[in-house]
N, C-alpha and C positions, 0 to 999 in steps of 0.2 A: 310646323305643327304648333298649335297654340297650347300653352300650359294648362289652361282651364279645361281643355277637351280631353286631356289624358288623366288617367287615375294614378297619381303619384303619392298616394297616402303612405306607402311603405318605403319609398325611395327618396333620397336627397339628390339635388342637382348640384354638381361640382363644376369648377372651372376645368377646361379641357386638360391641362397639364396634371392637375391633381387627380382627375378621373382616370387618366392613363396609369398613374402610379397605383391607385387603389385597385383597378382592374387586374393589373399584373400580380399584385400580392394576393388578392382574394380569389382570383380565378373565375370571377363572374363578371357579367357586363355591368357597367356603371353609366347612369344618365349624366350627361354633361351639357354645358352650354357652349355655343360657338363664339359668343361675344366675349371680349376681354373682360377681366375683372373690373368692375366699376370703382371709381374713386369715392363717389358719394353713394349713399344708400338709394337704391332704385325705388321708384313708386310702384304700387301694385299694378297699375296699368302697364308699366314697362315689363314687369315680371310675367304678366299674362301673354304678352306678345313676343317674348324672347324665343329665338329659335333653339331647339334642343336636338342633340344627337346622342347616340349610345356608343360608348367605347367598349370594345370587346377585349378580353385578356390578351389576345394576339396583337392588339394595338390598332385594329381596323375600326373605322367609323361606319355606323349604320344609322338609319333613321329610326326614330322611336316607333313609328308605325310598323316596321318590320319585326321588331323585338316584342313590342307590346301592342298587338292588334286590338282594335276596339271590339268588345264582345258583341256578338250578334244579338239583336233584340229578341227577347223571349216570345215564342208563339203564344198568342192568346188562347186560353183554354176555351173549349166550346161551352157556351152557356147552356147549362142543363136546368130544367125546372126543379125548384126546391120542393121536396115532398115533406109535408108536415104530418105528424102522427094524428090520427083521428081521436085516439084515446091516450091520454097521458099515462105513463107507467106509475104504479103506486110505489113511491120511494120513501114516504113518511113512515115513522114507527109509532106504535101506540104508547111509548114511554111518557110523553107529556100528559096524556090522558091519565095514566097511572099516577103521576105526580099530583095532578089536580085532585084525583080521588083521595089520595093520601092526605093532602092538605085539607080537604073538606072533612074527612074523618077525624083528623086531629082537632079541627075547629069545633066539630060537634062534640067530641069528648071533652074539650075544655069548657064548652058551654054547659054541658050536663054536670060537670064537676062544680062549676060556680053555682048553678041552681041548687044542687044537693047540699052544698055548704051553707047556702043562705037559708035553707029550710031547717037545718039542724041547730 
């Protein structure tokens, strides 16, 4: 199995001997590699093609596909026509209109006050 085809975002891949130790202590399966530990750092291409196995707590080896099966593709939802509303609901409030009325009234009062002071 190719590493890029499996979803291992939650699991680490250990060497076979270390995976056996971890599986026995934790009581859960651990993903391991069958290849021996490399002396030099592997390239990404080598990591993607490296064969993987799963070590069970009992020490048995299984394939990754048996323990982590690939999820079935979701069934596409039937395309339903989208219905649009003929008349939009009235969601606005009259408060901006009240604010504008108050602002106009304050402006008119200020104008009348200036006119009255200039005449006296």
